[in-house]
C-alpha positions as CSV (number, residue, x, y, z in Angstrom):
1,M,-55.6,25.4,49.5
2,F,-52.2,24.6,47.5
3,M,-52.3,24.4,43.6
4,T,-51.0,22.4,40.6
5,K,-48.8,24.1,38.3
6,K,-50.9,23.6,35.6
7,Q,-53.9,25.4,37.6
8,A,-51.1,28.2,39.0
9,Q,-49.8,28.0,34.8
10,L,-53.7,28.5,33.4
11,L,-54.9,31.2,36.8
12,L,-51.4,33.8,35.1
13,L,-51.9,33.0,31.9
14,A,-55.8,34.0,32.2
15,A,-54.5,37.0,34.1
16,G,-52.5,38.1,31.2
17,V,-54.6,37.5,28.9
18,L,-56.4,39.5,30.9
19,M,-54.9,42.3,31.4
20,L,-53.4,42.6,27.5
21,L,-57.1,42.9,26.8
22,F,-58.1,45.4,29.1
23,G,-54.9,47.9,27.6
24,V,-56.1,47.3,24.2
25,W,-59.4,48.1,25.0
26,R,-57.7,51.8,27.0
27,G,-56.2,52.8,24.0
28,E,-52.4,51.4,25.0
29,A,-51.9,49.3,21.8
30,D,-51.7,52.1,19.6
31,T,-49.4,54.5,22.3
32,V,-47.2,51.8,22.0
33,F,-46.7,51.1,18.7
34,S,-46.4,54.9,17.5
35,K,-43.0,54.8,20.8
36,A,-41.8,51.4,19.3
37,I,-41.5,52.8,15.9
38,R,-39.5,56.0,17.0
39,L,-37.2,53.7,19.0
40,C,-36.8,51.8,15.6
41,M,-36.2,54.6,14.0
42,E,-33.4,56.1,16.3
43,C,-31.4,53.2,16.2
44,V,-30.9,53.6,12.9
45,G,-30.8,56.8,12.7
46,I,-33.6,58.2,10.5
47,G,-35.5,60.0,13.0
């Protein structure tokens, strides 16, 4: 069973959306956001 390019793209897009939603559900968005803030403050020299 071979997939067309469009089917493969849709499958990968759906997998990506599901992984994103799973990360948000687990509370990973807050962790990533806080790490991003710290990293930006270190680059600017504030933190």
